C-alpha positions in Angstrom: -15.6 -25.3 8.1 -16.2 -23.7 4.6 -13.4 -24.0 2.0 -13.1 -21.4 -0.6 -11.9 -21.7 -3.7 -9.5 -19.6 -5.7 -12.6 -17.7 -7.4 -14.4 -17.0 -4.2 -11.0 -15.6 -3.2 -10.6 -13.7 -5.6 -13.9 -12.1 -6.1 -13.8 -11.9 -2.1 -10.6 -9.8 -3.1 -12.0 -7.5 -5.3 -15.3 -6.6 -3.3 -12.9 -5.5 -0.2 -11.0 -3.5 -2.6 -13.7 -1.5 -4.1 -12.5 -3.3 -8.0 -15.9 -4.6 -8.6 -18.0 -0.9 -7.8 -16.5 2.5 -7.7 -17.5 4.1 -4.7 -17.8 7.6 -3.7 -16.0 8.4 -0.7 -12.8 11.0 0.7 -9.2 9.6 -0.1 -8.8 9.7 3.7 -11.6 7.5 4.3 -10.9 5.5 1.1 -7.4 4.6 2.4 -8.1 3.9 6.0 -10.7 1.3 4.2 -7.7 -0.4 1.8 -5.3 0.1 4.3 -2.0 2.4 3.2 -1.7 2.8 -0.7 2.1 2.7 -1.7 3.7 5.7 -2.4 6.9 4.9 -3.8 6.4 6.0 -7.5 4.6 9.4 -6.3 1.6 9.3 -9.1 1.0 5.4 -7.7 -1.6 6.5 -5.2 -3.9 8.8 -7.5 -3.4 5.7 -9.4 -5.2 3.5 -6.5 -7.9 5.2 -5.9 -8.6 6.3 -9.7 -9.6 2.9 -10.1 -11.3 2.5 -6.8 -13.3 5.7 -6.5 -16.4 7.5 -8.9 -15.4 11.1 -9.5 -12.0 11.3 -7.6 -9.4 13.9 -8.9 -6.1 14.2 -8.4 -7.0 17.7 -6.5 -8.7 15.6 -3.8 -5.6 13.8 -3.1 -3.5 16.6 -3.0 -5.8 18.3 -0.6 -6.1 16.1 1.8 -2.4 15.5 2.0 -2.0 19.4 2.7 -5.0 19.1 5.2 -2.8 16.0 6.8 -5.9 14.2 7.0 -3.4 11.9 4.5 0.6 11.6 5.5 3.0 10.2 3.6 5.5 8.0 5.2 7.8 4.8 5.4 5.6 2.3 6.8 5.5 -1.8 5.6 8.6 -3.3 4.6 10.5 0.1 5.1 8.5 1.5 1.8 6.8 4.6 1.3 3.2 4.7 1.8 0.2 7.3 2.0 -1.6 6.4 5.3 -5.2 8.0 6.7 -4.0 10.1 9.3 -5.9 8.8 12.2 -4.7 5.6 11.5 -1.4 5.8 10.9 0.0 5.9 14.6 -1.5 2.0 15.1 0.7 1.7 11.9 3.5 3.3 13.1 3.8 1.6 16.3 3.1 -1.6 14.8 5.9 -1.6 12.0 8.1 -0.2 14.8 8.1 -3.2 16.7 10.4 -5.5 14.4 12.4 -2.5 13.4 13.6 -1.8 16.8 14.7 -5.5 17.5 17.0 -5.0 15.2 18.1 -1.5 16.6 18.7 -2.6 19.9 20.6 -5.3 18.4 22.9 -2.8 16.0 23.2 -0.2 18.9 23.5 -2.1 22.4 25.8 0.7 23.3 23.1 3.9 22.4 20.8 4.9 25.3 17.6 4.2 23.3 15.5 6.4 25.7 18.0 9.4 25.5 18.6 9.0 21.5 14.7 9.2 20.9 14.4 12.1 23.2 17.1 14.2 21.7 16.1 13.6 18.1 12.3 14.1 18.4 13.1 17.3 20.1 15.6 18.2 17.1 12.8 16.5 15.1 10.2 19.6 15.9 11.5 21.4 12.6 11.7 20.3 9.5 14.4 18.4 9.0 16.0 17.0 5.6 17.8 13.6 5.1 20.6 15.5 4.5 20.2 16.9 7.9 19.2 13.9 8.9 22.3 12.2 7.6 24.3 14.7 9.7 22.7 14.9 12.8 22.6 11.2 13.4 26.1 10.3 12.4 27.1 11.9 15.3 25.7 9.0 17.1 28.4 6.2 17.7 28.2 3.1 15.3 25.9 4.7 12.8 27.8 4.1 9.8 28.5 6.1 6.9 26.1 4.2 4.5 24.0 7.2 2.7 20.5 5.3 4.5 21.9 4.0 7.2 20.7 7.3 9.6 17.7 8.0 7.8 16.5 4.3 8.8 18.3 4.5 12.0 15.9 7.9 12.5 12.7 6.7 10.8 12.7 3.2 13.3 12.8 5.5 16.8 10.3 7.9 15.5 7.0 8.4 13.8 8.4 10.7 10.9 5.5 11.9 8.0 6.7 13.7 5.5 5.3 17.4 5.1 3.1 18.6 2.6 3.8 19.3 -0.4 6.0 15.8 -0.1 2.9 13.0 -2.0 1.4 15.6 -4.7 1.7 13.8 -8.0 4.3 16.0 -9.9 6.0 17.0 -6.6 9.9 16.9 -7.8 11.4 18.3 -4.1 13.4 17.1 -1.4 11.1 16.3 1.4 11.3 17.5 4.6 10.3 15.2 7.5 8.8 15.9 11.2 7.6 14.2 13.9 3.8 12.9 14.0 2.4 14.5 16.6 -0.3 11.6 17.1 0.3 9.3 20.5 0.9 6.3 19.4 -1.1 3.1 20.7 0.3 0.1 22.7 1.8 -2.5 20.8 -1.1 -4.8 21.5 -3.7 -1.9 20.7 -1.9 -1.0 17.7 -1.6 -4.6 16.2 -5.3 -5.1 16.9 -6.6 -2.1 15.1 -4.2 -2.8 12.0 -5.4 -6.7 11.7 -8.8 -5.3 11.8 -8.1 -3.3 8.8 -6.2 -5.8 7.0 -8.6 -8.4 7.4 -11.2 -5.6 6.2 -9.4 -4.6 3.3 -8.4 -8.6 2.0 -9.8 -11.0 4.3 -10.5 -13.9 4.2 -6.1 -15.0 4.2 -3.6 -16.7 6.9 -1.6 -15.5 9.7 1.6 -15.9 7.4 -0.2 -13.3 5.1 -0.9 -10.4 7.3 2.4 -10.6 8.9 4.0 -10.9 4.9 2.1 -7.7 4.1 3.0 -5.8 7.0 6.8 -6.9 6.8 6.5 -7.9 10.7 6.8 -11.2 12.8 3.8 -13.3 13.1 4.6 -12.8 16.9 3.4 -9.5 16.7 0.1 -10.0 16.1 -0.5 -12.8 18.4 -2.2 -10.4 21.2 -4.4 -9.1 18.1 -5.6 -12.6 16.4 -6.6 -13.2 21.1 -8.8 -9.8 21.1 -10.1 -9.6 17.6 -13.3 -11.8 17.2 -12.6 -13.8 14.0 -13.9 -16.7 11.8 -12.5 -19.6 10.5 -12.2 -20.9 6.3 -9.6 -22.6 4.6 -8.6 -22.3 0.7 -8.4 -25.7 -1.5 -4.7 -26.5 -0.5 -6.2 -27.1 3.4 -4.2 -23.3 4.9 -6.6 -21.9 7.5 -7.9 -18.5 6.5 -9.2 -15.6 8.8 -11.9 -13.1 8.5 -13.5 -10.5 10.1 -17.4 -11.8 11.0 -20.0 -10.4 8.5 -17.7 -9.7 6.0 -18.5 -10.3 2.3 -18.0 -13.4 0.5 -19.2 -12.4 -3.2 -19.8 -16.3 -5.2 -17.1 -17.5 -7.5 -19.3 -16.0 -10.9 -19.3 -12.7 -9.4 -18.9 -10.8 -12.6 -15.4 -8.7 -11.8 -14.9 -5.9 -14.3 -11.4 -4.8 -15.5 -9.4 -2.2 -13.7 -6.1 -0.6 -14.2 -4.0 -0.8 -11.1 -1.2 1.3 -10.1 2.6 0.5 -9.6 3.3 -2.2 -6.6 -0.9 -2.0 -6.2 -1.7 -3.4 -2.7 -3.7 -5.7 -4.2 -0.7 -8.0 -4.8 1.4 -7.1 -2.0 -1.5 -8.0 0.3 -0.7 -12.4 0.9 2.3 -14.3 1.2 0.3 -16.5 -1.2 -0.6 -14.3 -4.1 -2.7 -16.8 -5.9 -5.7 -15.2 -6.1 -4.6 -12.3 -8.4 -1.7 -13.6 -9.6 -1.4 -17.1 -11.1 1.4 -18.9 -11.1 2.3 -18.0 -15.1 1.9 -14.7 -14.1 3.7 -14.6 -10.6 7.1 -15.6 -12.5 6.9 -12.4 -14.4 7.9 -11.1 -10.8 5.7 -7.7 -11.5 5.9 -7.5 -7.8 9.5 -6.5 -7.9 9.9 -4.6 -10.8 6.5 -2.6 -9.6 5.1 -2.6 -13.4 1.5 -1.2 -13.1 -1.1 -4.0 -14.0 -4.3 -5.1 -15.5 -6.3 -7.5 -14.0 -9.4 -9.1 -16.0 -11.7 -11.3 -14.0 -9.9 -10.1 -10.7 -6.5 -11.3 -12.0 -3.9 -9.9 -13.6 -3.7 -10.6 -17.1 -1.6 -7.5 -18.6 0.6 -4.6 -17.4 0.8 -1.3 -19.0 2.7 2.1 -19.2 2.6 5.4 -20.4 4.3 8.0 -22.6 3.6 11.1 -23.8 4.4 12.8 -26.7 3.7 16.1 -27.6 0.0 16.5 -27.7 -0.4 12.8 -27.5 -1.0 10.3 -24.5 -0.3 7.3 -25.4 -1.1 3.6 -23.0 0.5 0.6 -24.0 -1.0 -2.7 -22.8 1.3 -5.9 -22.6 -1.0 -9.3 -22.3 0.3 -11.7 -20.0 -2.1 -14.4 -20.6 -4.5 -15.0 -24.0 -6.9 -12.2 -23.9 -11.0 -13.1 -25.4 -12.0 -10.2 -27.4 -14.6 -8.9 -25.3 -11.7 -8.6 -22.8 -9.7 -6.5 -24.9 -12.9 -4.3 -25.6 -13.3 -3.4 -21.8 -9.4 -3.2 -21.3 -9.7 -0.4 -24.1 -12.1 1.7 -22.6 -10.9 1.3 -18.8 -7.0 2.2 -20.4 -8.5 5.3 -22.0 -10.3 6.1 -18.6 -7.0 5.8 -17.3 -4.5 7.9 -19.7 -7.2 11.1 -19.6 -6.8 10.6 -15.9 -2.9 10.9 -16.0 -3.1 13.2 -18.8 -6.0 15.6 -18.4 -4.5 18.4 -21.1 -3.6 15.6 -24.0 -5.3 16.2 -27.0 -5.6 12.7 -28.1 -5.5 9.6 -25.8 -4.7 6.1 -27.7 -4.1 2.7 -26.3 -1.9 0.5 -28.2 -0.7 -3.5 -27.7 -4.4 -4.9 -28.1 
């Protein structure tokens, strides 16, 4: 069995995530390949795509959301994501399994089928979180905490936020409705999601994929049986799995600087994150704070923040490791590109901290 070094795994991640060469893809296809993009911070999916796609504009993703080829919804780890609409039913079904085990323990006195039918019929019309709270509080045992009734409904039903939710600067309270596409059976859903994950992040361990999805390893058990995979190990001896024939670039592959988004999925895709976060950088807990990051040679080397002051857009870079002069120059170039993407109407774009 082949042992993959940490630099080989870093290069593989960069290749799968479009972080070596920018691609020309429409947003729905890009998100299908990348897996759902973290959407807790509204601009984050735009920044994620700008780091990976050539010629991408904000209008491209907003058009995909308006056309419903991309949907904004609660998925992995009960956080907001933008998903390719065609794949959304599978992700919704997979993540639902673990949530419903909790739901059934919490509400054993409720008739799951009846409640699902009632809420599903009611949510044929767009509803706000406030309306969902008032409706769900009618069910016995649902406590008065702000988010309890909302999570109650999201666990039962594949709810999506309706456009213009997900647009770069939309500040309105979103409306929700039940996605009309049927969900596949759990084994079929898990198999599709596992294939998407390995395509986007492999090679990876069984623990990695479960941690990324926020489910138990047993939720992928049938998928591992159905899907053809190849086996590797990392330098610690951990078993890794991948789809046959997927790219494994050499360790010395040149990996360009990229500015990644808040909670970029590359940082959250593994239980063991060393291929993109060195131990010293992991200690900074950037995956909790959500600071947008800078990768150098495929690993996080800095974080960044953008401020607008009048006609000046200023992007500040905070290094977390020692940076070579060539790396600083490459970061500056990529940072200016990102600043122009974020603030296209600013007269001046500056980069500080290098």
